[in-house]
C-alpha positions as CSV (number, residue, x, y, z in Angstrom):
1,X,-80.8,-167.6,38.3
2,X,-81.3,-168.8,41.9
3,X,-83.8,-171.6,42.4
4,X,-87.2,-170.3,43.3
5,X,-88.6,-171.0,46.8
6,X,-92.4,-170.9,47.2
7,X,-93.9,-170.1,50.6
8,X,-97.5,-169.9,51.9
9,X,-98.5,-167.3,54.4
10,X,-101.9,-166.9,56.1
11,X,-103.2,-163.4,56.7
12,X,-105.8,-162.2,59.2
13,X,-107.7,-158.9,58.7
14,X,-106.4,-158.7,55.2
15,X,-107.0,-155.7,53.0
16,X,-105.7,-154.6,49.6
17,X,-104.5,-151.2,48.2
18,X,-103.6,-150.7,44.6
19,X,-101.8,-147.7,43.1
20,X,-100.4,-147.8,39.6
21,X,-98.7,-151.1,38.9
22,X,-98.3,-152.1,42.6
23,X,-100.8,-153.8,44.9
24,X,-100.2,-153.8,48.7
25,X,-101.8,-156.5,50.8
26,X,-101.9,-155.5,54.4
27,X,-102.7,-157.8,57.3
28,X,-101.7,-159.7,60.4
29,X,-99.9,-163.1,60.5
30,X,-99.9,-165.4,63.5
31,X,-96.4,-166.2,64.7
32,X,-96.7,-169.9,63.8
33,X,-97.7,-168.9,60.2
34,X,-94.7,-166.6,60.1
35,X,-92.3,-169.6,60.2
36,X,-92.4,-170.3,56.4
37,X,-91.1,-166.7,55.9
38,X,-88.1,-167.5,58.1
39,X,-87.6,-170.9,56.4
40,X,-87.7,-169.7,52.8
41,X,-86.5,-166.1,52.8
42,X,-83.2,-164.4,53.6
43,X,-82.1,-160.8,53.7
44,X,-80.6,-160.5,50.3
45,X,-83.1,-157.9,49.2
46,X,-82.7,-155.9,52.4
47,X,-79.9,-153.3,52.3
48,X,-78.6,-154.3,55.7
49,X,-78.1,-157.7,57.3
50,X,-79.6,-157.9,60.8
51,X,-77.8,-158.5,64.0
52,X,-78.8,-158.8,67.7
53,X,-78.6,-155.8,70.0
54,X,-80.8,-153.4,71.8
55,X,-83.4,-153.3,69.0
56,X,-83.9,-157.1,68.9
57,X,-83.9,-157.2,72.7
58,X,-86.7,-154.7,72.9
59,X,-88.7,-156.6,70.2
60,X,-88.5,-159.8,72.1
61,X,-89.3,-158.1,75.4
62,X,-92.5,-156.7,73.9
63,X,-93.4,-160.2,72.6
64,X,-92.8,-161.7,76.0
65,X,-94.5,-159.1,78.1
66,X,-97.1,-157.5,75.8
67,X,-97.9,-159.9,73.0
68,X,-101.4,-158.4,72.4
69,X,-99.8,-155.0,71.9
70,X,-97.0,-156.2,69.7
71,X,-98.8,-155.5,66.4
72,X,-99.4,-151.9,67.5
73,X,-95.9,-151.4,68.7
74,X,-94.0,-152.4,65.5
75,X,-94.2,-151.5,61.9
76,X,-93.7,-155.3,61.2
77,X,-92.3,-156.7,58.0
78,X,-92.4,-155.6,54.4
79,X,-92.3,-158.4,51.8
80,X,-92.2,-158.3,48.0
81,X,-92.8,-160.9,45.4
82,X,-93.3,-160.6,41.6
83,X,-95.2,-163.9,41.5
84,X,-98.0,-164.9,43.8
85,X,-101.2,-166.9,44.0
86,X,-104.2,-166.2,46.2
87,X,-105.5,-169.4,47.9
88,X,-108.4,-169.9,50.2
89,X,-108.8,-168.9,53.9
90,X,-106.6,-165.8,53.6
91,X,-103.6,-167.8,52.3
92,X,-101.3,-166.4,49.7
93,X,-98.6,-168.4,47.9
94,X,-95.5,-166.4,47.2
95,X,-92.8,-167.3,44.7
96,X,-90.1,-164.6,44.6
97,X,-88.5,-164.5,41.2
98,X,-85.2,-163.0,42.2
99,X,-84.2,-163.2,45.9
100,X,-81.7,-160.4,45.4
101,X,-84.5,-157.9,45.0
102,X,-87.5,-159.7,46.3
103,X,-88.3,-161.1,49.7
104,X,-87.8,-159.2,53.0
105,X,-87.4,-155.5,52.0
106,X,-87.8,-154.1,55.5
107,X,-88.1,-155.5,58.9
108,X,-85.0,-157.6,59.0
109,X,-84.5,-156.9,62.8
110,X,-88.1,-157.8,63.4
111,X,-87.7,-161.1,61.5
112,X,-84.5,-161.9,63.4
113,X,-86.1,-161.1,66.8
114,X,-89.2,-163.2,66.0
115,X,-87.1,-166.1,64.7
116,X,-84.9,-166.1,67.8
117,X,-88.0,-166.0,70.0
118,X,-89.7,-168.9,68.2
119,X,-86.5,-171.0,68.2
120,X,-85.8,-170.1,71.9
121,X,-89.3,-171.2,72.9
122,X,-89.1,-174.4,70.9
123,X,-85.7,-175.3,72.4
124,X,-86.8,-174.4,75.9
125,X,-89.8,-176.7,75.5
126,X,-87.4,-179.5,74.7
127,X,-85.2,-178.8,77.7
128,X,-82.5,-177.0,75.6
129,X,-81.1,-173.5,75.6
130,X,-80.6,-171.3,72.5
131,X,-76.9,-170.4,72.1
132,X,-76.1,-166.7,72.4
133,X,-73.8,-167.1,69.4
134,X,-76.7,-166.3,67.0
135,X,-75.8,-162.7,66.8
136,X,-76.3,-162.2,63.0
137,X,-78.9,-163.3,60.6
138,X,-76.6,-165.8,58.9
139,X,-75.6,-167.4,62.2
140,X,-79.2,-167.5,63.3
141,X,-80.2,-169.3,60.1
142,X,-77.6,-172.0,60.6
143,X,-78.9,-172.7,64.1
144,X,-82.5,-172.5,62.9
145,X,-82.0,-175.1,60.2
146,X,-80.1,-177.4,62.6
147,X,-82.9,-177.3,65.1
148,X,-85.9,-176.9,62.7
149,X,-87.3,-180.3,63.8
150,X,-87.7,-179.0,67.3
151,X,-89.9,-176.1,66.0
152,X,-92.2,-178.5,64.2
153,X,-92.6,-180.6,67.3
154,X,-93.4,-177.6,69.4
155,X,-96.0,-176.3,66.9
156,X,-97.5,-179.8,66.8
157,X,-98.0,-179.9,70.6
158,X,-99.3,-176.3,70.6
159,X,-101.9,-177.3,68.0
160,X,-102.9,-180.4,69.9
161,X,-103.1,-178.2,73.1
162,X,-100.5,-180.4,74.8
163,X,-98.6,-177.3,75.9
164,X,-99.3,-173.6,76.4
165,X,-99.2,-171.5,73.3
166,X,-96.5,-168.9,73.6
167,X,-96.8,-168.1,69.9
168,X,-100.2,-166.5,69.9
169,X,-98.9,-163.0,69.0
170,X,-99.6,-161.4,65.6
171,X,-97.1,-159.9,63.3
172,X,-98.0,-156.9,61.0
173,X,-97.1,-157.9,57.4
174,X,-97.2,-155.8,54.3
175,X,-96.9,-157.6,51.0
176,X,-96.3,-155.7,47.8
177,X,-96.9,-157.5,44.4
178,X,-97.4,-156.4,40.8
179,X,-101.0,-155.4,40.1
180,X,-101.1,-157.9,37.2
181,X,-98.5,-160.7,37.6
182,X,-99.2,-161.8,34.0
183,X,-98.4,-158.4,32.4
184,X,-94.7,-158.3,31.6
185,X,-94.5,-154.5,31.6
186,X,-96.4,-154.3,34.9
187,X,-93.9,-156.8,36.5
188,X,-90.9,-154.9,35.1
189,X,-92.2,-151.7,36.5
190,X,-92.8,-153.3,39.8
191,X,-89.3,-154.8,40.1
192,X,-87.7,-151.6,38.8
193,X,-89.2,-149.6,41.8
194,X,-88.2,-152.0,44.5
195,X,-84.8,-150.3,45.4
196,X,-86.5,-146.9,45.8
197,X,-89.2,-148.4,48.0
198,X,-86.5,-150.3,50.0
199,X,-84.4,-147.1,50.5
200,X,-87.5,-145.1,51.6
201,X,-88.6,-147.7,54.1
202,X,-85.1,-147.9,55.6
203,X,-84.6,-144.1,55.9
204,X,-86.0,-144.1,59.4
205,X,-83.0,-146.1,60.4
206,X,-80.7,-143.7,58.4
207,X,-79.7,-146.3,55.8
208,X,-76.0,-145.8,55.2
209,X,-74.6,-145.0,51.8
210,X,-72.6,-148.2,52.0
211,X,-75.8,-150.2,52.2
212,X,-77.4,-148.4,49.3
213,X,-74.3,-148.8,47.1
214,X,-74.0,-152.5,47.9
215,X,-77.8,-153.0,47.2
216,X,-77.5,-151.3,43.9
217,X,-74.6,-153.5,42.9
218,X,-71.9,-150.8,42.8
219,X,-69.5,-153.0,44.7
220,X,-70.1,-156.2,42.7
221,X,-67.3,-155.9,40.1
222,X,-64.7,-154.9,42.8
223,X,-65.9,-157.6,45.1
224,X,-65.7,-160.3,42.4
225,X,-62.2,-159.3,41.5
226,X,-61.2,-159.3,45.2
227,X,-62.6,-162.8,45.7
228,X,-60.8,-164.1,42.6
229,X,-57.4,-162.5,43.1
230,X,-57.1,-161.7,46.8
231,X,-59.4,-164.2,48.7
232,X,-57.6,-163.7,52.0
233,X,-58.6,-160.0,52.1
234,X,-62.0,-160.6,50.4
235,X,-63.3,-162.8,53.2
236,X,-62.5,-160.1,55.8
237,X,-64.5,-157.3,54.0
238,X,-68.0,-156.3,55.2
239,X,-69.7,-155.3,51.9
240,X,-73.2,-155.4,53.3
241,X,-73.9,-153.5,56.5
242,X,-74.1,-155.7,59.7
243,X,-73.1,-158.8,57.7
244,X,-69.8,-159.0,59.7
245,X,-66.2,-158.4,58.7
246,X,-63.1,-156.8,60.2
247,X,-62.6,-154.6,57.2
248,X,-65.3,-152.0,56.2
249,X,-66.2,-151.5,52.6
250,X,-65.6,-147.8,52.8
251,X,-62.0,-148.4,53.8
252,X,-61.4,-150.5,50.6
253,X,-63.2,-147.8,48.5
254,X,-61.0,-145.1,50.0
255,X,-57.9,-147.0,48.9
256,X,-59.2,-147.6,45.4
257,X,-59.1,-143.9,44.7
258,X,-55.4,-144.2,44.3
259,X,-56.2,-145.7,40.9
260,X,-59.6,-144.2,40.3
261,X,-58.2,-140.7,40.4
262,X,-56.3,-141.5,37.2
263,X,-59.5,-142.3,35.2
264,X,-60.4,-140.4,32.0
265,X,-63.2,-137.9,32.7
266,X,-66.7,-139.4,33.1
267,X,-70.0,-137.5,33.4
268,X,-72.1,-137.4,36.5
269,X,-75.6,-139.0,36.2
270,X,-78.2,-136.6,34.7
271,X,-75.5,-134.0,34.1
272,X,-72.8,-132.9,31.6
273,X,-70.6,-132.1,34.6
274,X,-67.5,-134.2,34.8
275,X,-66.9,-136.1,38.0
276,X,-64.4,-134.5,40.2
277,X,-61.5,-136.7,41.5
278,X,-61.0,-137.2,45.2
279,X,-58.3,-135.1,46.9
280,X,-55.5,-137.3,48.1
281,X,-55.8,-136.3,51.7
282,X,-59.5,-137.4,51.7
283,X,-58.3,-141.0,51.7
284,X,-57.3,-140.4,55.3
285,X,-59.6,-137.7,56.6
286,X,-62.8,-138.1,54.5
287,X,-63.6,-141.7,53.8
288,X,-67.3,-140.8,53.7
289,X,-66.6,-138.4,50.9
290,X,-64.6,-141.1,49.1
291,X,-67.6,-143.3,49.3
292,X,-70.0,-140.6,48.2
293,X,-67.8,-139.9,45.2
294,X,-67.6,-143.6,44.4
295,X,-71.4,-143.8,44.4
296,X,-71.5,-140.8,41.9
297,X,-68.8,-142.6,39.8
298,X,-70.7,-145.9,39.6
299,X,-74.0,-144.2,38.9
300,X,-72.5,-142.4,35.8
301,X,-73.9,-143.8,32.5
302,X,-70.3,-143.7,31.3
303,X,-69.5,-146.3,33.9
304,X,-72.5,-148.6,34.5
305,X,-75.5,-149.8,32.6
306,X,-78.6,-151.6,33.7
307,X,-78.2,-155.3,34.5
308,X,-80.5,-158.0,33.0
309,X,-82.7,-157.9,36.0
310,X,-83.5,-154.3,35.4
311,X,-82.6,-153.4,38.9
312,X,-78.8,-153.7,39.6
313,X,-76.1,-151.7,37.9
314,X,-73.5,-153.5,35.7
315,X,-70.0,-152.2,35.1
316,X,-69.4,-151.3,31.4
317,X,-66.3,-149.1,31.7
318,X,-63.1,-151.1,30.9
319,X,-60.9,-148.4,32.4
320,X,-62.8,-148.5,35.7
321,X,-62.5,-152.3,35.7
322,X,-58.7,-151.9,35.3
323,X,-58.6,-149.6,38.2
324,X,-60.4,-152.2,40.3
325,X,-57.8,-154.7,39.3
326,X,-55.2,-152.3,40.8
327,X,-57.4,-151.9,43.9
328,X,-57.2,-155.7,44.5
329,X,-53.5,-155.3,45.3
330,X,-53.8,-152.2,47.5
331,X,-54.7,-153.7,50.9
332,X,-51.6,-155.9,50.9
333,X,-49.4,-152.9,49.9
334,X,-50.9,-150.7,52.6
335,X,-50.2,-153.5,55.2
336,X,-46.6,-153.8,54.0
337,X,-46.1,-150.1,54.4
338,X,-47.8,-150.2,57.8
339,X,-45.7,-153.1,59.1
340,X,-42.4,-151.8,57.8
341,X,-42.6,-148.1,58.5
342,X,-41.4,-148.3,62.1
343,X,-38.4,-150.5,61.2
344,X,-37.3,-148.3,58.3
345,X,-37.9,-145.1,60.4
346,X,-35.5,-146.5,63.1
347,X,-33.0,-147.8,60.5
348,X,-32.7,-144.3,59.2
349,X,-31.7,-142.9,62.5
350,X,-35.1,-142.1,64.0
351,X,-36.6,-143.3,67.3
352,X,-40.1,-144.3,66.4
353,X,-41.3,-145.0,70.0
354,X,-40.1,-141.5,71.1
355,X,-42.9,-140.0,69.0
356,X,-45.8,-139.3,71.5
357,X,-48.6,-140.4,69.1
358,X,-46.8,-143.7,68.4
359,X,-46.0,-144.4,72.0
360,X,-49.6,-143.6,73.1
361,X,-51.1,-145.8,70.3
362,X,-49.0,-148.8,71.2
363,X,-49.6,-148.4,74.9
364,X,-53.4,-148.3,74.5
365,X,-53.8,-151.1,72.0
366,X,-53.1,-154.6,73.2
367,X,-53.8,-156.3,69.9
368,X,-51.3,-155.4,67.2
369,X,-52.3,-156.4,63.7
370,X,-52.1,-154.9,60.2
371,X,-55.3,-153.0,59.2
372,X,-56.4,-155.2,56.3
373,X,-55.0,-158.7,56.5
374,X,-55.0,-158.8,60.3
375,X,-51.4,-160.0,60.5
376,X,-49.8,-159.9,63.9
377,X,-47.0,-157.3,64.1
378,X,-44.8,-155.8,66.8
379,X,-45.6,-152.1,66.4
380,X,-48.7,-150.0,65.4
381,X,-48.4,-146.8,63.4
382,X,-50.9,-143.9,63.3
383,X,-52.7,-144.0,59.9
384,X,-51.9,-140.3,59.3
385,X,-48.2,-141.2,58.9
386,X,-49.0,-144.1,56.6
387,X,-51.5,-142.7,54.1
388,X,-49.2,-140.3,52.2
389,X,-46.6,-143.0,51.9
390,X,-49.3,-145.3,50.5
391,X,-50.5,-142.6,48.1
392,X,-47.0,-142.3,46.7
393,X,-47.6,-145.7,45.0
394,X,-49.6,-143.7,42.4
395,X,-46.2,-142.9,40.9
396,X,-46.0,-146.6,39.9
397,X,-49.2,-146.5,37.9
398,X,-49.5,-145.7,34.2
399,X,-52.2,-145.3,31.6
400,X,-52.3,-146.9,28.2
401,X,-54.6,-148.2,25.4
402,X,-54.7,-152.0,25.1
403,X,-56.9,-153.8,22.5
404,X,-58.7,-150.5,21.8
405,X,-59.6,-149.9,25.5
406,X,-58.1,-147.6,28.0
407,X,-56.3,-149.2,30.9
408,X,-54.6,-148.3,34.2
409,X,-51.7,-150.6,35.0
410,X,-48.7,-151.1,37.2
411,X,-45.6,-149.9,35.4
412,X,-43.5,-152.0,37.8
413,X,-44.4,-154.7,40.3
414,X,-45.3,-152.7,43.4
415,X,-44.4,-155.2,46.1
416,X,-41.0,-155.9,44.5
417,X,-40.5,-152.1,44.3
418,X,-41.3,-151.6,48.0
419,X,-39.0,-154.4,49.0
420,X,-36.1,-152.7,47.1
421,X,-36.8,-149.1,47.9
422,X,-39.1,-148.5,50.9
423,X,-36.5,-147.7,53.5
424,X,-34.9,-145.2,51.1
425,X,-38.3,-143.6,50.6
426,X,-38.9,-143.4,54.3
427,X,-35.5,-141.7,54.8
428,X,-36.6,-138.9,52.4
429,X,-40.1,-138.8,54.0
430,X,-39.1,-138.5,57.6
431,X,-38.7,-134.7,57.4
432,X,-42.4,-134.3,56.8
433,X,-43.1,-135.6,60.3
434,X,-40.9,-133.0,62.0
435,X,-42.4,-130.2,59.8
436,X,-45.9,-131.2,61.2
437,X,-44.7,-131.5,64.8
438,X,-45.0,-135.3,64.6
439,X,-48.8,-134.9,64.7
440,X,-50.4,-137.7,62.5
441,X,-53.5,-135.6,62.0
442,X,-51.5,-132.8,60.5
443,X,-49.4,-135.2,58.3
444,X,-52.5,-137.1,57.1
445,X,-54.4,-133.9,56.2
446,X,-51.5,-132.0,54.5
447,X,-52.1,-132.2,50.7
448,X,-48.5,-131.1,50.0
449,X,-47.1,-134.2,51.8
450,X,-49.0,-136.5,49.4
451,X,-47.6,-134.6,46.4
452,X,-44.1,-134.9,47.9
453,X,-44.6,-138.6,48.5
454,X,-45.4,-139.1,44.8
455,X,-42.2,-137.2,43.8
456,X,-40.2,-139.4,46.2
457,X,-41.5,-142.6,44.7
458,X,-40.7,-141.2,41.2
459,X,-37.2,-140.5,42.3
460,X,-36.8,-144.0,43.7
461,X,-38.2,-145.4,40.5
462,X,-35.6,-143.5,38.5
463,X,-32.8,-144.7,40.8
464,X,-32.2,-141.2,42.2
465,X,-32.5,-142.0,46.0
């Protein structure tokens, strides 16, 4: 359990509303009393991380030009805490029990914009300039902590009326807490409803399915395995929206269906209907559909159960875990195919750069790197040509029962297999490009080409190429 951090915030014009097991405290907080929120809380409970852009620019512009109107022009910030204590003079002490589900549920961009404004004013007062590098919440917090002493000095001089108060604007704050913090059932009900509240509050910003899946914990097992067994790839993945990362979570999820499609049937949540596998060509043309089906898979009671916190999902299906162990290898295998396809194509009598789509891609893109590891390479390839070759790797997977549990496993080391056979596989595959007029869109969307690729891999595995 993460160490608890207590904070004290001071409300003005405070009012309470209680419905069921939840009490909502609504009020306004002066900017200088908002500082403890920035100090103590992060955006772990928020489905998205915040980053600077037109939204944060507009918020700061309002604070600068219309501070009196600011509380009427923003919905403010929504906080949640399962433990709290009412003090005197409108002050409330918060002690979030689990920062992964409590803290800032909504208003991450408001918090970032307000924090940047306060820090900018403090640094300007001391003859310094706030770096423009604070583009994300995490980068901002690093700079905030480093310069926190300047904020205190600025607030001290404002209080002593030594300098003009540029922090006299008010921030609308909603705080939700359990109706009875001493009632275990009430607190459990409160925390159990936080994700639903969080999703609803973020719907105005069209909360992405990626953010919801991450917040629910559906990525956790795959993320942990990736960090353990493939750290070079893990550090490049953006699991949480806006957190930063060259590789998007949905691209990793799409690849994982190479193995997940071999799972024994599982039931969809609240239904006896078995979950449908993902069509092979959707890994190329329907990554959103891959993610949606992944969310259905991970919400199945055959796959996940409730974690100890009563909020997140916890993987309980050993066969799915084994598929995730396969998924850890897939970005490197995709990159190998991506890097070596042009060489093998030319080695088999083709002229890769004569293909219009390939020539255009390489002329337009100055930076040439592999999609997942970001390794510098000489030639880029349209993904439509690569995905069927990648999907052929499914021929190297098998299913077995081990220690009484079902398992998906590599029947042969995949990278060794590619080193020994890939150019022969490309020789057999090249005809598919001509059949599709060398159009990567047609190749990537043709289900038959994926089936043929699996057959080619099987032939190579049997020593028939």
